[in-house]
C-alpha positions as CSV (number, residue, x, y, z in Angstrom):
1,M,-1.3,-70.0,-57.9
2,L,-4.1,-69.3,-55.5
3,R,-3.0,-68.0,-52.1
4,L,-4.5,-65.8,-49.5
5,S,-2.5,-62.6,-49.9
6,K,-3.0,-59.4,-48.0
7,K,-4.7,-57.9,-51.1
8,M,-7.0,-60.9,-51.3
9,M,-8.0,-60.6,-47.7
10,F,-8.4,-56.8,-47.8
11,A,-10.7,-57.0,-50.9
12,I,-12.9,-59.7,-49.4
13,E,-13.1,-57.8,-46.1
14,A,-13.9,-54.5,-47.9
15,V,-16.7,-56.0,-50.0
16,L,-18.1,-57.7,-46.9
17,D,-17.8,-54.5,-44.9
18,I,-19.7,-52.6,-47.6
19,A,-22.4,-55.2,-47.8
20,Y,-22.8,-55.6,-44.0
21,H,-22.5,-52.0,-42.9
22,A,-24.3,-50.3,-45.8
23,G,-27.2,-48.1,-44.9
24,A,-29.0,-45.6,-47.1
25,E,-25.7,-43.9,-48.0
26,P,-22.7,-45.3,-49.8
27,V,-19.9,-46.6,-47.5
28,Q,-16.9,-44.3,-47.5
29,S,-13.4,-45.8,-47.7
30,R,-12.3,-44.1,-44.5
31,E,-15.1,-46.0,-42.6
32,I,-13.9,-49.3,-44.0
33,T,-10.3,-48.3,-43.0
34,R,-11.6,-47.5,-39.5
35,R,-13.6,-50.7,-39.0
36,Q,-11.2,-53.1,-40.7
37,G,-7.8,-51.6,-40.2
38,I,-7.0,-51.9,-43.9
39,P,-4.3,-49.5,-45.0
40,R,-5.9,-46.9,-47.2
41,R,-3.3,-47.3,-50.1
42,Y,-4.2,-51.0,-50.4
43,L,-7.9,-50.3,-50.0
44,E,-8.3,-47.7,-52.7
45,H,-6.4,-49.7,-55.2
46,A,-8.6,-52.8,-54.5
47,L,-11.8,-50.8,-54.5
48,Q,-11.0,-49.2,-57.9
49,H,-10.4,-52.7,-59.4
50,L,-13.6,-54.0,-57.9
51,V,-15.5,-51.0,-59.4
52,R,-14.0,-51.7,-62.9
53,Q,-15.0,-55.3,-62.7
54,G,-18.6,-54.6,-61.7
55,I,-18.5,-55.8,-58.1
56,L,-18.9,-52.3,-56.6
57,I,-20.2,-48.9,-57.7
58,G,-18.2,-45.8,-56.9
59,V,-20.3,-42.8,-55.9
60,R,-18.6,-39.4,-56.2
61,G,-19.2,-36.4,-54.1
62,P,-18.9,-35.3,-50.5
63,R,-21.3,-38.1,-49.4
64,G,-19.9,-40.5,-51.9
65,G,-18.3,-43.9,-51.3
66,Y,-19.0,-47.4,-52.5
67,K,-22.1,-49.6,-52.9
68,L,-22.5,-53.1,-54.2
69,A,-23.1,-53.3,-57.9
70,R,-25.5,-56.3,-57.4
71,E,-27.5,-57.8,-54.6
72,R,-25.4,-59.5,-51.9
73,R,-26.7,-62.9,-52.9
74,R,-25.5,-62.4,-56.5
75,I,-21.8,-61.7,-55.6
76,T,-19.7,-64.6,-54.7
77,V,-16.3,-64.8,-52.9
78,G,-15.1,-66.3,-56.2
79,D,-16.0,-63.1,-58.0
80,I,-13.8,-61.1,-55.6
81,V,-11.0,-63.6,-55.7
82,R,-10.8,-63.4,-59.5
83,V,-10.5,-59.6,-59.5
84,V,-7.6,-59.8,-57.0
85,R,-5.9,-62.6,-58.9
86,E,-6.1,-60.5,-62.0
87,M,-4.5,-57.6,-60.0
88,E,-1.7,-59.9,-58.8
89,A,-1.2,-61.9,-62.0
90,D,1.9,-60.2,-63.3
91,S,3.9,-60.4,-60.1
92,N,3.2,-64.1,-59.1
93,L,3.7,-66.1,-62.3
94,I,5.6,-69.3,-62.1
95,E,8.3,-69.6,-64.7
96,E,7.1,-72.2,-67.1
97,T,10.6,-73.0,-68.2
98,Q,11.6,-74.1,-64.7
99,G,10.7,-77.4,-63.2
100,S,11.1,-81.1,-63.4
101,E,9.1,-83.8,-65.1
102,L,7.5,-84.7,-61.8
103,G,6.6,-81.0,-61.3
104,Y,5.0,-80.7,-64.8
105,Q,3.3,-84.1,-64.8
106,V,2.2,-84.5,-61.2
107,V,2.5,-81.5,-58.9
108,R,1.2,-78.8,-61.2
109,P,-1.9,-80.8,-62.3
110,L,-2.6,-81.6,-58.7
111,W,-2.3,-78.0,-57.7
112,R,-4.6,-76.9,-60.6
113,E,-7.1,-79.6,-59.5
114,L,-7.0,-78.3,-55.9
115,Q,-7.4,-74.7,-57.0
116,D,-10.4,-75.7,-59.2
117,G,-12.1,-77.3,-56.2
118,L,-11.4,-74.3,-54.0
119,M,-12.8,-71.9,-56.7
120,E,-15.9,-74.1,-57.0
121,R,-16.5,-73.6,-53.2
122,L,-15.7,-69.9,-53.4
123,D,-18.2,-69.6,-56.3
124,S,-20.9,-71.2,-54.2
125,L,-20.2,-68.9,-51.2
126,T,-22.1,-65.5,-51.5
127,V,-21.5,-62.2,-49.8
128,E,-25.1,-62.7,-48.3
129,E,-23.9,-65.9,-46.6
130,L,-20.8,-64.0,-45.2
131,C,-23.2,-61.3,-43.9
132,T,-25.3,-64.0,-42.2
133,R,-22.2,-65.4,-40.6
134,A,-21.2,-61.9,-39.3
135,N,-24.6,-61.4,-37.9
136,Q,-24.6,-64.8,-36.2
137,S,-21.2,-63.9,-34.7
138,G,-22.7,-60.9,-33.0
139,I,-21.0,-58.2,-35.1
140,V,-23.2,-55.1,-35.1
141,S,-24.0,-53.6,-38.4
142,E,-23.4,-49.8,-38.3
143,G,-25.7,-49.3,-41.3
144,R,-28.6,-51.0,-39.7
145,R,-27.9,-49.4,-36.3
146,N,-28.1,-45.9,-37.9
147,L,-31.3,-46.5,-39.8
148,D,-34.2,-44.4,-38.5
149,F,-37.7,-45.7,-39.1
150,T,-39.6,-42.9,-37.3
151,I,-42.2,-41.0,-39.2
């Protein structure tokens, strides 16, 4: 079942933060925690899964952190949601042995249909579009603010 859990929200916010605030250097998890208020234990777990699934790249070292694995316009919110759904899959399964005929024949198919429609919309919404929304909302990008173009 698709629901907006804390993990889901944190993962979307983290990827958006990395995309929006990235400068020349990778974005460190402590910076994401500072800006978004995401507890570090949740954040690190989500970031590791996003790296394993090819959404992010983890950079090691003292100036390490996270970068997008692909261009912002090539990562969708649906991509991020699928990673989190996989993380949460074991703990949120509905018992298939429980339920009524109405549940099996009407409610569950309806719920799957609604989820399919939502996933289609999430697959059409890119991280680039979310960054545009953030910019239009007046949120200042720390990465762009810290860029120095002097020669």
